[in-house]
N, C-alpha and C positions, 0 to 999 in steps of 0.2 A: 434375314438382309438388314432389316429397318434396324433392330436391337442390335447389329454390328459396328463397335468403335467405328468414329471417323478415321484412323489410322491405318486400320485392315481396310475400308472402302478405298481410301486413295490408294493405297497398297496393291489392290487387286486391278484399279482402273489403269496403274501404271503398267501389271501384267501384261494386262489386255490390252492397251494399246502398243506395245514392245512386239507382240505378238501378231498383232490384226497389221501391225506396219511392214513387220518381215511378209507377209502372207502378202501385203499388196506390192511388195516390190518383186515377187514374182509374175505379179501379171500385169500387160501390158496397158498404159495409160492409170496404174493403181496408184502412181505418186501425185500424177493429175486429180485425180479421184480424192484422195486426200486433201489437198491442195485448194481444193473447189469446196467439198462438202465437208470436213470434217476441221479443218485446221481453223475456221474463223470460231467453233467453239471456243477453242483454246482461248485463242486472242481477245475473244469478247471477255470471260473470266479474268485474264490478268488487266485488262483494260481498267474491269471492274472493280478489281484491288487497289491498281494505281489512281482510280477517282474516289475514293476515301482515303487514301492515304495522307492528303496533306489535311483536311477536315478533323483525322481522327488527331493525327500531332497538335492541333492548332488545341482543339479540344482536351485535348489527353492531357497538353503541357500544362496548360491552363489551369489546368484544376488540379493540375499534381503541386505545381507551386502555392497555388493561392490557398489549399489545404497545408502548408507547411507552418504559416501560424510566424513562421521563424526564419528570419531569411538568411540567419550563417547555417540550415541546416542544408541548403540549395547551395552555399560552395562545398560544403565538406563533400556533400554528393558530387556537383561538377569535379572537385578536384581527383577524387578518390577512381571517379570511371575513366579520366582522360589517362590517370597514372597505369591504370591494370590496360587498359586498353592499349598502353604503347610496351607493357612490359611483353601482352600477349603477342604484339605483332614481332616484337625482336624475339621472340622463342620461334616462332614461326618462320622466321624468316632464316634464324641459323638450325633449323632444323632441316629445310628443304636446301642450304648449304653442303650441311654435313650427309646427308641422303644422296645426294646428286656428285659430289666428291668422291665415296665411297662406290658406289654403282658405275659412275662413270660412264652414261647410257650413251653418249654423242663419241665414243669412241668405236662402237658398233656400225653405224652409218654409212653404207657404202658411199661410193662417189655417183654409181648411176642411180641410188634413190635419192640422192643431192639434188642430181641434173632435174629428175622425172617432177618433184616435190616444187624446184627452181621455176620449170618451165611452166606446173599448172597454176600457181599461186602467187610469185614473184610481181608479176604486173596486174593482177585481180584489184579491183574496185577495193575489196576488203581490205588489203596489206596498203596499199596505197593513203586509204581512207586514214590508218590507223597513225602510217608514220606523219601525216598532216597532222592530225587533232596532237602528236605528241610533240611534233615542232613547234606548235601555240604554245602549247600549257609550257615549254622548258624556255621560251623564248619571254615571259612574262617574269617581273619583278621576284625577290625571295618574299616578300608580304603582299605580294598579289592575291597570295589565298584569302588574308584578314583583309583587303579590301574589296573581296567579291561575296564576302561573308555578309557584308551590311550591307539590302539592297535600297535602292532611291526612291520603289514604290513595291511597297507591301502588297498591294493584290496582285502584281507583274509576277513577282517571285512565288505566290500562293498559285498560278495558273500553269507551273510550268514543275515537275516532278524532279528535273536535273537542280532545281535551285532549291533545295531540301535545307541546306545549313543555311541559307538568308530566311527562308520560313522559320526556322530554331533558333535564329537569333531574333527574330520579328517577335515571336510568341513568348520568347524567356524577358524580351524586355517592357511585354505587355504584362505577362503576369508579374513581376517585381515591381510596376509601376500601380498595379491594380492591391499588391500587398501594402503599399509603400501610403494608398490614399484612406487606409483604414477597412475593418472588416465592415464596417454600417454603409459605406460611400460604396462599394465592393460591389456589394450583395445582389443587387441588380444583374450585373455584368456576368459573378460569377456563377448564379443560377442558371445563368442562358446557358455558359458552356459545360455547366452539369449537364443539364437537358442532350444539348448537343454532344454531349458524351457517348450518353446513354444511347442516344437512334444511331449515333455512326457503330459502337458495337453491337446492335442489333442488323446493321448491315452487314457487317461480317459474318455474323451468324448466319443469314440468307444466303448470303455470296457461297457460303464455305457448305453449301445444299449440293450444290451445282459441282464441287470440286472434284470429285471419282469420276466423271465425265468429261471434265477439263483437260486433267493429265493425259485422260486416254488419248484425249484430242493430241497432247501437247507434244506428248511422248510419241505418239503415231505418226506424227510430221518429221520428228528431230530423226526415228530412222530410216523413214522415204528418204531422205533429203542428204546422209549420211555422204560423205566423202568415197572414194577409190578403196576397197577393202585393203589391195596388197599394199597401198599407202598405210594405212592404220597399223598394219601387224608388222611394218616397217618399222613404226613407233614406236610399239610394242613397251619395249624396255622404257623409255621413256614414258609414255604413259603410268606405266606401273611407279615407276619412282616416285610420279605426284601424288600419286592416289596410296600411295604407302605412307607420305610425309603427312596428306592429310589425314590417314585413321588416324595414324601416330598424336596429329594435333589433339584429335577426338579425346582420345585415349588422356592427354593431359588435362583435357578442361576436364572430364570425370576425375583425374584426381583431382582437381581445386574444389571440385562440388564437394566430393566427398570429402576432405578434410576441410574446407572450412564452412562450408554450410552443413554437416551431418545430413545430407542428405544421400539418399539410394542412386547410384550413379544410375542405376539399369530404368528406375523410376522415375526421373528427371528426364534421360533419353524417351523412357515411353511417352509422356505428356507432351515432349515437345516435337514428337514424331511426326503430326500433322504439318507444321511448318517447314520441319525439315525435308518433307517428303515433298512440299510447294514450291521451296525453293529450286528442289534439283528439278524440278518439271519447268519452270519459269525463268530458272539462272540469274533472275532476280531481288537483289535483297530488296530493293524499295518496293516492289511489287506484293512481297510477302511480308513486307513489316507489319502492317494491319492482322495476320495470323499470330506474326510473332507476339505482336502483345497480349491479346487473348489469350494465349495458352500461357505466358510467361504470368499472367496478371492472374487468370481466372482459373487455371491448373497449375501451375510451379509455386504461387504465392505472392509472388514479388508484389509488395505497394505500388501504386498507381503512383506516388511521388517519386517512386525510384523509377520506375519501366518507362515512366513518360518523356524521361531525360535520355537515360540512359540509351534505351534502344533505337530511336530514330536517330540520334546521335551517333549512336554503332552504326548503323547503316549507310552511313554516310561517310564516316570516317576509319570503321576498323572492319579491318578486308584479311583477317590472317591466312585464311586460304586464299586467297590471291596475292598474297607479301610471300606466301610460302611457293607456289609456283612460279612468278618471277624468277626469286634464286635458282628454280629450276633449273626453267628454261633459260635464265641467262647462261648459265655455266654448259649447259646443253646446247647452246648454239654454239658458245667458246670451243666447244672440244669439238664438233663437227665439222666445224671449220679451220680448225689448226688454231685458234685466238686463244694466245698465251693470257691466263690471269694470274696474278700476283695476289699474295696475301692483303695486300693493302686495297687490291681491286674490289675482290672479296667482300671485306670491310665495307667499300665504299658501295656496295649492293646494298648491307643492310643498311646503311643509311640513308642512300636512294629510295630502295622500297619501301622504306617509315615512313616518307616524307613524302612518295607520289599518293600512299594509301588516303592519306589526307584528304589532298584533292582531287581525287577520284570519283565519279559518278558510280552510284549503287546501281548499276544499269548493265546487261549482257555485252560481252566486248572490251567493259573498260581495262581488262585487266591487259589485254594486247598492248594500248594505248600508253599504262605506265610501264610495259618491258623495255619499249622502245626507250623512255627517259632513264631505265637504269640502264640500258646498253650505251648508252649514247656518255651515259656518266661515266663508264670505264673506259670511253676512248673507243669504242668497237668502230669500226672503219665504215663511214654514214656508204658508199657505197655497198657492203654487204651487208645493210640492214632488213631490205627488201629479201633478199633471199634467206635468211635467218629467220623472219619472220613466217615465212614460206615451208619452213621445215618443220615451223610446228601448225601451222593454217589448219592441217587436216583433223586434229586431234581438238583443235580449241572448245568446237561447242560442247564435249562428251567430258571434257576437263574444266570448261567454266562454269557448269553442272556442279560438277562433285566439289569443287572449290565454293561456290554459294551456299553449299549446306553447310560449311567447315565456316563461313563468314555469321552465317546467322546462329547456327549453334557459341561461335564465340560471345555474341550480342545478349544472347542468353543467358549463360555462364557468368560472365562479367556484370549484366545485373540480379541475377541472384547472391554475386561473392557481396557486390555494391551493399544490396537491399539488408545482407545479412550482418554486415558490417556496423551499420547506422540502426538495428534495431528493429527491420523494415521486412524482414521476411517470415510470411504465417506458417503456418501448420497445416491449417484445413481449407484451404481456401475454396471457396463457392464457384461453382463455372454453371454459369447461365447458356439457357437455350433460348433457339430460335421463339417456341411456342409459349415462353413461362408465362408472358402477360395474354394470351390468346383468349382465354374463358370470359376476357374483361371484353372484347371487341367482337366476339363473333356472333 
């Protein structure tokens, strides 16, 4: 077991967690036992990952920018990153719309199922909070996302993982300013961030030792807290449409990897798999970010100059899986409730989902908020919004897990594409282990 690769350990933990959760559902008080004694370990693990996310972004991004020497390189990396992210997001939304129009999962939902889902979820706190949050975002001005990107207090921004774009803005500002004062004057600060970067990466290695046990706890809790099985079966066609689209999107990523980076797609997926498995378990791109950065840099070979910018930005604005899901969900809800969508409406879904993905937080459940914005953009009746969300609420958690895997895979793919385009993709990356320097201190 000690010599087993990390992705196999995590996979074993996931399978055992699912089986344990299924077993505990048959025992009276089993769900409460998992909530009290098992799930806290998963929660601690996710909190540890979030704990180091901001320090890692700051240290890694400052190091990446200060290592550039030439400020024009940063402009090249930035423009290519944003451009490729927009292209992949549009592809994802288009795939979702194509599949949902072909399969038409909403046409198979019976009135009885709609009534049951509405009674179960329409007035729940979860649905109502998503609608309220979406209304708040929609009421802001068209350039509000630019205003929100600039912090008025750097320390306050660093204290909240939801303010990731503000942290990135401040860090880029700091890194560019360090370049402009010259290498000699910036050296003391650069040495500090170089050292901080090494320390935080070592923290990632230590946290990952606990990963197999954490995903066991997380998956066991997901299983015992799952919803009415009958409702899940009724929504199977819709869920499979989403999953089919997500698998197709990963296939497209691997085609890009093969064509543009000349890397073996199966090798690429194997190197990234620990980050993908954690994305599935946590449903959070932000929580998975430290692991994604470690896998991309040390196992895939993307230079830190590229990964330190592309991945934090991607975790915040690039949500291909979530955008694809919104396209499927919006049309599914319209089909189920008899709301006609014209070709122009579907083009509006593409545009709105693209813009909404930029302003959405990289946390579990953000996709539902984005979905309300998309539905309102096509003039979906306001009095049916709660019913529409209720239709998909039962399967949102497992689909959230799946689409987060695609979000993380997309971020890693784009980082490899950008790195290759600027000559920063290395053939023989060196992976670091938690005990590399242990002999010096034991």
